[in-house]
N, C-alpha and C positions, 0 to 999 in steps of 0.2 A: 261549198259554203259562201254565202252572200257577202261580197266586201261592202262596209258601209263606212261613211265619213267618221263615225265614232271608233271604228275598228281601227281604222288608219291613225288617227290620233293616238290611240292607246299604244299602239305599236311603236310609234314615234318617240313617245315618252319610255317606253320600255327599253329600246333599242335605238338610243340616239345616234351612234356612230354607223350602224345600218342605216338609219332612215336619212341622215345627211351627209353622209360620205364622210372620209377622213380628210384632214385638212392637207392641201397639196404642200409637198417638201420641195422647197427651192434649192435645198443642197444636193439634192438627185438630179438636178435639170443642168444644162449647160447655160452659159451666159445669156445667149440669144435666146434660148427657150423661156428661160425665168423673164428675161425683159418682154418678151412678147406675151407671155401668161399675163403679167400685172397690166400691160399697156391694153390688151383686148378686153379685160374684165373692169379696168377702171380703178377698182377696188378691190382688195382680196386680203383676206386674213390665212396667212402661210407659216409653215416651219421654216424658221432661217438658221437654226442652229440646234446640234444636239448636245446637251449639257451631260456629262457622266452622272450626276447625282440628281439633277433635276429632271433629267430627260428631254424631251424635244420643246423649244423654246419658239413661241410664235407670236407674231405681230401682225397689224394693220398695215398693209402698204398700198400706196395710191401712185397711179400714174402721173397726175400732175395736181395743182392747186384747187382745180375745179371739183375735187371730190373731197376737199378739207372741208368741215363745217365752219359756220361763222366763229369768229373769235380764236381762230387756229391759224398757224401759218404752215407753208410747205416747207419740209428740210429733206435735202436730197439723202439717200442712204445706199449703201452698198451692202452686199451680202456675199457669202461664199458659195460658189457654186461647183460644180464637178472640174471645170477648166479655168476657173478665175477666183481667186481669193479675196478680189474686191470688184465686184460686179455690180455697177449702178443700175438698179431696177426700176428706177423710180424714186419714191420717196415717202415720208411718214408726215403725219399732221400732228404739230407740236401745239398745245396750249400755251397761249399769250398770257404773261403773267399780268397783274395790274398795273404795273408801271408802262408796259407796252401797250395795254389798251388805253390808258390815259393819253400816251402820245397820238396814238389814232384819233382819239376824241379830240386833240387839238387840231389835227388837220379836218376833220369832219364833225364838226360840233352835232351833239345831239340835242334837238329842242323839245 
């Protein structure tokens, strides 16, 4: 059977988890492994908790501010790992509200 780009695209739609892989689970790593994992990739969407009713919870984590889009700020975050209940692995990008944006525009006026 010849593999064509259309066949690859259809299989990705039919089997998304097989095509793109599972989300990494930070709760199964040591603190050092989780920190290195985020730092090596810069930005990663990963499982950070397993909720009894909702299942795995995931979030986008970043290594530093440089991976946050415009009009967001970097906030340090910790996750539970195998060896630490509060492992700081980097942070998340938090959207700024209108008041914070106005304060930034005061310092850097937009013309």
